[in-house]
Structures are given as structure tokens and as C-alpha cells.
C-alpha positions as CSV (number, residue, x, y, z in Angstrom):
1,M,-10.6,80.1,5.2
2,K,-7.3,78.9,6.6
3,L,-9.1,76.5,8.8
4,K,-11.1,75.0,5.9
5,L,-7.9,74.6,3.9
6,K,-6.3,72.8,6.8
7,E,-9.2,70.5,7.2
8,I,-9.2,69.7,3.5
9,L,-5.4,68.9,3.6
10,I,-5.9,66.6,6.6
11,Y,-8.8,65.0,4.8
12,L,-6.8,64.5,1.6
13,L,-3.8,63.2,3.6
14,S,-6.1,60.7,5.4
15,I,-7.4,59.5,2.0
16,I,-3.9,59.1,0.6
17,L,-2.7,57.1,3.6
18,L,-5.8,54.9,3.4
19,L,-5.2,54.3,-0.3
20,A,-1.5,53.6,0.3
21,S,-2.4,51.1,3.0
22,F,-5.0,49.4,0.8
23,T,-2.5,49.2,-2.1
24,F,0.2,47.8,0.1
25,S,-2.3,45.2,1.5
26,L,-3.3,44.2,-2.0
27,H,0.3,43.9,-3.1
28,F,1.1,41.7,-0.1
29,L,-1.8,39.4,-0.7
30,F,-1.2,39.2,-4.4
31,N,2.5,38.2,-3.9
32,K,1.5,35.7,-1.2
33,D,-1.1,34.0,-3.3
34,S,1.0,34.0,-6.5
35,V,3.7,31.7,-5.0
36,I,4.1,28.9,-7.5
37,I,5.0,25.4,-6.1
38,N,6.5,23.1,-8.7
39,F,7.2,19.4,-8.1
40,I,10.0,18.3,-10.4
41,D,10.0,14.8,-12.0
42,S,7.4,13.8,-9.4
43,N,5.8,10.3,-9.2
44,I,3.7,11.5,-6.3
45,H,-0.1,11.8,-6.8
46,E,-1.5,15.3,-7.0
47,D,-3.5,15.0,-3.8
48,F,-0.3,14.1,-1.9
49,E,1.5,17.0,-3.5
50,I,-1.1,19.4,-2.1
51,E,-0.7,17.9,1.3
52,I,3.1,18.5,1.1
53,A,2.5,22.1,-0.2
54,N,0.2,22.8,2.8
55,N,3.0,21.7,5.2
56,L,6.0,23.5,3.8
57,E,6.6,25.4,7.0
58,D,7.4,22.1,8.8
59,I,8.3,19.9,5.8
60,N,11.0,18.0,7.7
61,N,8.6,16.7,10.3
62,F,5.9,16.1,7.8
63,L,7.9,14.0,5.4
64,K,9.7,11.9,8.1
65,D,6.4,9.9,8.5
66,Y,6.6,8.8,4.8
67,L,9.4,6.3,4.8
68,F,9.2,5.6,1.1
69,I,10.6,9.1,0.5
70,E,14.4,8.6,0.6
71,N,15.2,12.4,0.5
72,Y,14.0,15.7,-0.9
73,L,15.3,18.9,-2.3
74,L,13.6,22.2,-1.8
75,K,14.6,25.5,-3.5
76,R,13.1,28.9,-3.2
77,N,13.4,31.4,-6.0
78,K,11.4,34.7,-5.5
79,N,7.7,33.6,-6.0
80,E,8.6,30.0,-6.9
81,I,9.2,27.0,-4.7
82,I,10.7,23.9,-6.4
83,I,10.4,20.5,-4.7
84,Q,12.1,17.4,-5.9
85,L,11.4,14.1,-4.1
86,K,13.5,10.9,-4.4
87,I,11.5,7.8,-3.8
88,K,13.0,4.5,-2.7
89,K,13.4,1.8,-5.3
90,P,10.2,-0.2,-5.7
91,F,10.3,-4.0,-5.6
92,A,6.7,-5.0,-6.3
93,I,3.1,-3.9,-6.2
94,N,0.3,-5.8,-4.5
95,N,-3.1,-5.1,-6.0
96,L,-4.9,-7.0,-3.3
97,T,-3.6,-4.8,-0.5
98,N,-3.2,-1.8,-2.7
99,E,0.4,-1.3,-1.5
100,V,3.8,-0.7,-3.1
101,I,6.6,-2.8,-1.5
102,F,10.1,-1.2,-1.7
103,T,13.4,-3.1,-1.7
104,D,14.0,-2.2,2.0
105,N,10.6,-3.6,3.0
106,T,9.0,-0.2,3.3
107,I,5.4,-0.4,2.3
108,A,3.2,2.5,1.1
109,P,-0.5,2.8,-0.1
110,T,-0.8,3.0,-3.9
111,N,-2.9,6.2,-3.6
112,Y,0.2,8.2,-2.8
113,F,1.5,7.6,-6.4
114,K,0.6,8.6,-9.9
115,L,-0.9,5.9,-12.1
116,N,2.0,5.8,-14.6
117,Y,4.4,5.2,-11.8
118,L,2.4,2.3,-10.5
119,E,2.1,0.9,-14.1
120,G,5.9,1.0,-14.4
121,I,6.4,-1.5,-11.5
122,N,6.8,-4.8,-13.4
123,L,6.7,-7.3,-10.5
124,I,3.2,-8.1,-9.1
125,D,3.0,-9.4,-5.5
126,I,0.0,-11.8,-5.3
127,S,0.4,-12.6,-1.6
128,Q,-2.6,-12.2,0.6
129,N,-0.6,-9.9,2.8
130,S,2.1,-7.8,1.2
131,I,5.4,-9.7,0.7
132,H,8.3,-9.5,3.1
133,I,11.6,-9.6,1.4
134,N,13.9,-11.9,3.5
135,N,17.7,-11.9,3.4
136,Y,17.8,-14.8,0.9
137,L,15.5,-13.2,-1.6
138,N,17.2,-9.8,-1.1
139,E,20.6,-11.3,-2.0
140,Y,19.5,-13.6,-4.9
141,Y,16.5,-12.0,-6.5
142,Q,18.5,-10.3,-9.3
143,S,20.2,-13.6,-10.2
144,L,16.8,-15.3,-10.3
145,S,15.3,-12.6,-12.5
146,A,18.2,-13.0,-14.9
147,L,17.4,-16.8,-15.2
148,F,13.6,-16.5,-15.3
149,D,11.1,-14.1,-16.9
150,I,9.3,-13.4,-13.6
151,D,5.9,-11.7,-13.7
152,Q,4.5,-12.4,-10.2
153,I,5.8,-13.4,-6.8
154,E,4.0,-15.0,-3.8
155,Y,5.1,-15.2,-0.2
156,I,4.0,-18.6,1.1
157,E,3.4,-19.3,4.8
158,E,5.8,-16.4,5.7
159,R,8.8,-18.6,4.9
160,R,9.3,-19.1,1.2
161,Y,8.3,-17.9,-2.3
162,N,6.7,-19.0,-5.5
163,L,7.7,-17.3,-8.7
164,V,5.1,-17.1,-11.5
165,L,6.7,-16.7,-14.9
166,S,5.3,-14.9,-17.9
167,N,4.4,-18.2,-19.5
168,G,2.3,-19.2,-16.5
169,R,4.8,-21.7,-15.0
170,I,5.4,-21.6,-11.3
171,I,8.8,-22.0,-9.8
172,M,8.5,-23.2,-6.2
173,L,11.5,-22.0,-4.3
174,P,12.8,-23.7,-1.1
175,K,13.0,-21.8,2.2
176,V,16.7,-21.3,1.7
177,V,17.8,-19.7,-1.5
178,D,21.6,-19.9,-1.9
179,S,24.5,-20.1,-4.3
180,K,24.1,-23.9,-4.6
181,L,20.5,-23.5,-5.8
182,L,21.5,-20.8,-8.3
183,Y,24.3,-23.0,-9.6
184,F,21.9,-25.9,-10.1
185,I,19.4,-23.8,-11.9
186,K,22.0,-22.2,-14.2
187,N,23.4,-25.6,-15.2
188,N,20.2,-27.5,-15.6
189,I,17.3,-25.2,-16.5
190,D,17.9,-25.6,-20.3
191,L,18.1,-29.4,-19.9
192,I,14.9,-29.4,-17.9
193,D,13.1,-27.3,-20.4
194,K,14.2,-29.4,-23.4
195,S,13.8,-32.9,-21.9
196,T,10.5,-32.4,-20.1
197,N,7.2,-31.1,-21.0
198,Y,6.3,-29.5,-17.7
199,S,3.9,-26.7,-18.1
200,K,2.6,-26.1,-14.5
201,Y,5.3,-26.0,-12.0
202,L,8.9,-26.8,-11.2
203,D,9.1,-27.7,-7.5
204,L,12.5,-26.9,-6.0
205,R,11.4,-27.0,-2.3
206,N,13.4,-30.2,-1.6
207,F,16.3,-29.3,-3.7
208,H,18.7,-29.5,-0.8
209,N,17.6,-33.1,-0.3
210,K,18.5,-33.7,-4.0
211,T,14.8,-34.0,-5.0
212,I,12.9,-31.9,-7.5
213,R,9.4,-32.4,-8.9
214,L,7.7,-31.0,-12.0
215,K,4.4,-31.3,-13.8
């Protein structure tokens, strides 16, 4: 009788240990699977967010290949992981190459970004190959955009730019964009607009030779 009782106790203990182990395993798996990953104020496409989430263990090495990400912040709070990405400032979007061009000349495919982010980039690059922002354009683009309502930009022969305005007019810039050109435009653009009926282009390519053309 004592032997049977001992066997029963051993059997019950084994069952208890098995159930405890099973419960612990379920609890571990449940907590692991219930980790919530939140991207805060993210302009990144959902597919790329999933790629990042799958590489959290080595996120530094993973993100360093994506140069359009300026920096990131990652916080862990119990079963929640919060990720905030800071993207570099965009300059233009090229719909021919499907690329976003950033102000530091970093280029990234459009499929990395959400549609509303892409739609918020106002300047369209219509170059056959994505634009390169040279030192002249980098220094004077803000001044040019204050003078003209620029919709599109085109990089010509890898040396100069055309600006396409919202009214369809084209401003042909010279290779060298400098303070002298900006001074001339500021002091003469109103006069040119009022005294001429040009509707196609204003050619400033030979401005430094004191020659401009318009049509």
C-alpha cells in the first residue's frame, strides 16, 4: 500500500512539473511574441519598417547602409520598443529614376518611403539621371527659390541647371551661379516681366558676358 502511494505521489509530482514547465514555456513565448514595435512619426514605408524590426539585434550595422537616415532613437519599455528615425532633408524627387535626392546629394529609392512623404516633396527633378547638387546650387538655391516659383529642375550636361517655373517658363542658368547673377535677377526680373512678353524661356547662360536671351 505504501509502495502504491509512493508511486502515485511520484506520478503526481511528475505531472505537476510537466505542467509547470509547459506553463512557463507558454508564458515565455507569449511575452516574446507580444513585443510591440512602434515607429514614431515615421515617413518610412511599412515594408522597410518590417526590415528594421527584423534587424533590431544589430540595428547599428543595419542602418549604417541607409545613408538617408541621419540618426535614430530606440527606447525599450517592457514589451514595447519605440523607434524614431530622423531622415535627412529632401531636395527633390525624380520620378524617372524613382529616387529621392537629399540636400547632401544622398540618393534613396522612393520605395523606402510612404506616399504622403513623397507627395510632400515639392521640387521635381526631371533630369534623365538624378540631379547632382553642385556647390553653386547648394549655396544659392534658397535665394533663387525666393525669386522664382520653381516647380521643376533639370541638370544639363552635368554642368548647369534649368529651372521650370509654375507658369511653365524656363530659366536657363549659367554654369556659375554667384552673387552677381542674383543681384542682376533681383534688380531686373520685374522689369523683364513687365517690358517683355516672353513666355517660354529666359536664357541667362551668357549672363557673365553681359548677354541674355528670352522668348
